[in-house]
N, C-alpha and C positions, 0 to 999 in steps of 0.2 A: 423583530428580534435583530440584535446587533452582533454582527459576527466578526471575529478577528481571524485572518488567515495568515499563518506563518508561511512566509515565502511564496514564490511564484513558479515552483517547478512543475514537473508533469502532472502532478496530482492537484497541488493547491492552485497552481496558476489556471489549469483548465476548468475545474469545478467552480472556482471562485469567479473567473470570467463569465461562465455560464450564469451563475447567480447574479452578479452585476448586470449582465444582459437582460435578465428578467426583473430587475428592479429591486433586488434584495439589497439590505443595508449591509455591505461588506467593506472591510478595511484590510489591506495588505500590510504586514509587518515585513519591512525589507531593509537592507543595508543602504546608506546613503547614496552610493554610486548607483545602485538599482533604482533607488527613488527617482534620481535625476534622469536615468534612461527612460523610465516609465513616463515621467512628466513630458519627455520630449517626443517619444515614439508611441506611447500607449501600450497596452497589453494586447499583443497580437497572437491570435489563435488560427492555426491551420488544422482543419478537420475535414474528414470525409463528408460530413454533413454541410460544409461550406464554410470558408474562411471568415473571421470577422475580427473586430477590434473594439475594446472598451477604453475608457479613460478611468483608471482605477483610483480610489482614494487610498493613499499611502502614509504610514508613519514609520519612524525608525526607533530604535531601542531608546535612544536619547530623549525621545519625546513621549514614550509609552505611559499610559495611564490606565487605571481601572475604567470600567464602563461597558464591558462587553458581556453579553449573555453567553456566547459560545466562543471558545478559542479553539480553532481547528489546527491539529499538528500533523503534518505529513513529511517529516525529514527522513532521510535514511537512518537506519536503526543506529548506526555508529556515531550519529550527530544528535541523538535523543537527548543526552545529558546536557549539552549546550543549549539545545531548543528550549528544554525545561527552564533553565535558568533565564534564557532570554525573555520568555512570555510571563514568567512569574509576576513582574510588577503590574501586569494587566489583569490579574486574577483578583476580582472583587469578592464581596460577601456572597453574591449570588451566581457568580461565573462557574460554568462547568467546561471541562477540557474534552475535546473529541479527537482522539487520535486515529489516523488512517495509516497505520504502520502493518507490516507482514509480521506474521508469526503471533506470539503470545506474550513473551516475557516483558515487553514494554509496558504492560498494564501493571505489573508490580512496582515498577519504577514510578509510574505516575500516581499510583495509590499511595506509595510511601510519601510522596511530595504533597499531594493535594487532597488526599483521603478518598476511598472508594466511592463515597456518595457525590463526589465531584468529578467523576471520570465516567464518560460514555464509552460504549464499544462502537467501532465502526470499521467497516470493510469497503475498500475502493476496488472496483474493477476497471482497469483502463490500461491501455499500452500508450504511454505518453513520455515525452521528454522535452527538456528546455535546451534549445539550440544555442550555440555560441552567438548567433545573431539576435538573441532575446526573444525569439518566437518559440511558442509552445506549440508541439505538434501532436496532434492525436494519430496514432499509428494503425489504429483499427476501429471498427464500428462500435466495439464495446465501451460503454461509458455508464457506469452505474455506482451508486453509493447505497449502502445498507447500514442503518443505524439502530441501535437499540439501547435502552437503559439498563441498569444493573440492579436498581431499586425503584420503588414507586416514584420518588422524586426525580430521578434521572430519566425514567421512562416518560414522564410528562414533558421534559425538556427535549428528548428525542423526538417526541410527536410534534412538537412546535418546529423543530429543525426540519423535519421532513416536509411539514406544510410549507415552510419557506422554499424548499427545493421543488415543490409540485409545479411551480410555473416555469421552471428552468428546463432547458432543452437537454436533459439527460434522464436516466432511469433512477428512481429513488424508491426505497423501500424501508418501512418501519418493521423491525424484527422484535418479535416477542421472546426470542431465544438467541441473542446476539453471541453467546458463547459458542453455540453450536455453528453458527455462521463463520465465526472466526477460525475455528478448528477446521471446518470444511475448506475454506480458503487456503489455509496453511498446508494442508496435505496436498492439495491441487499444486500450489506454487512450489512446494519443496520438490514435487515430482517434475514439474516443468523446469525449474532451475537446475535440479540434479542432472535431468537428461540433457538439456541443451547445452549446459556448460561442460558436461563429461564428453559429449560428442562433438562439441563446437560447431553446432549445425541446428537449423530450425526443425520443428516437429516433422514437417513434411518430407525432408531428407532422411530423418532417422526412420520413419516408418516405411520409407520406400525400400530399405534394405530387408533381406529375408527374415532377420530376427529383431528388427527394430520395433515392431508392434508389440511383441511378447515382452521385450526388455522394458518398454514404458509401462505396460500393464503390471509387470511384476514390481517395478519400482513404486508404482501408485499403490499396490497391494501392500507393500512394506509400510508406507506412510499411513494408510488406513488402519493397518494393525496396531500401529503405535497409539493412534487415536482411541481405538477400541479398548486397548489394554489400559489406557488411562481413563476409561469411563466416558469417552466422548465418541459416541456412535455417529457414524457418517451416514446420512440417509441415502436410500437407494436412488432417488431422484438426483441428489448431488453427485453421487458416483457416475450415474449415467451421463450427466452433463459434462463433468470432468473428463471422462475418458473419450467422450465425443471430440472435445478440443484437443485433447493430448494425443489422439491417434488420427486426426483428419488427414487424409491424403492430400499432398500438394500444399499443405499449410506453411505459411512463412512465420508462423508463431514462434517466438522465443521469449525467454525470460529476460527482464531488465538486468539481471545479474550477468547474463551472457554479454549484453551490450556494454555493461560497465567493465567487464573483464577485458573485452576486446579493445576497449578505450583506454586501458591502463588505470582505471579509476578504482577506489576502494569498493568492496562488495559487502553485501549483507549475508555472507555465507554462514557466519557463526550464528546470527540470529535466525536464519530461515533453516538451514541444514543442521548446524551444530546442536542447537537448543533441542530440535526434534531427535537426533540421534541420542542425546543425553537422556531424554525421557524414555525412549525405546530401550536403551541399555538398562535403565533402572527397572523396566518392566520384563526384562529377559527377552526382548523381541530379536529375531534373526533379521539382520539388516545388512547384507553384503552389498547390494547396489547403492543404498542410500550412504553407507559409510564410504564406499569408493568415491561417490560424488563429493563428500565432504572432504577427504583426504586430498582429492585432486585440487580442490580450491584452496586447502591449507597450504599445500606445496606451492601453488601458483602465488598465494598471497606473501609467502616466504622468498620469492623470487628465485626459485629453484627449478621452475618448469621451463617447458618449451616455449619460446616466444610466441 
C-alpha cells in the first residue's frame, strides 16, 4: 500500500515516522524548506517509548503526481480547504482520502470534493506537537489510530490500511462503526478543550478544586446529550474511559486547543466547540457550560480577552 502523508506535524509526523520505521511505503508531502530540513536532519521523534529518527521520502506540491492508495490528512480544521487543494493532484482513480481531524463537519467538505466512496473515517488519539526545532514530540503514552470505511469499498481499503499499521509501534483498530467512534472522540475532546481552555489549566488542577470534578462531568454530560439528541448514542464503555481521563487526579492532560491558545496560535474552537453547540441548539439542548467555553474562545479569538 502506497501512503501519502500531508505534513509532518504532531499527528502525521509521528504516525508517519512509526510507519516508516516499520517498513511501510510512506511519502510525506511537505513544503520545499521542510523537505530540505528533513533531508539534512531526518525526521526526529521524541517519545516516552524511546526516541528515534527516520530518513523520510518527501515530495512537494510542485512535483506531486497520482499513484497513491491512501492520502492521509491531519491538518488543523481551519487549514482543511487549502489541504484539499494541495493533495487534489495526487488523487488518482483508486485513491481514497483518510482524514484525522477532530469533529464531524470536515467529512462533508471531503465528500463534496472527492465523493463519499473515496473518503474513509479516521480517529487519532495522541498528544503530540511539532517543535520549532523540527522535532515531533509525543507528550503522553497514548498513540492510537482507529480507521473505518463508510461503504463496502472503503471498508476494504480501511482493512488494508490497518494491516499496514499492524507492524508499527502504535495501537491501531479497524472499526465497523467509524461514525460512532468519531462522535465519541468529539464529545470527549469538546469536554477536554472546553474545560481546559475555560479554566486555563490541566485536568488535574481542575479536579483538585472542590467543584472541578462535578463541572467536568456536567460539561461531558452536555456533550453526550447533544450526540444522543442527534441519534449518536455514546456507549457506556466509551463514557467510562472518557470520564476516567477527564477526571484523573494529578493529571497534566490538556487539549491542544489550550496549548495553541497559550502560544497565540489559531485554534479549532469553531470546528470542535462551535459545530457541536450549533447541533445542540438545533436539538433544543441545554448547554450553559459548553456555550460558555465557546464564547470564551470566541472572545479570545477576537483579541478582546485577558492576555
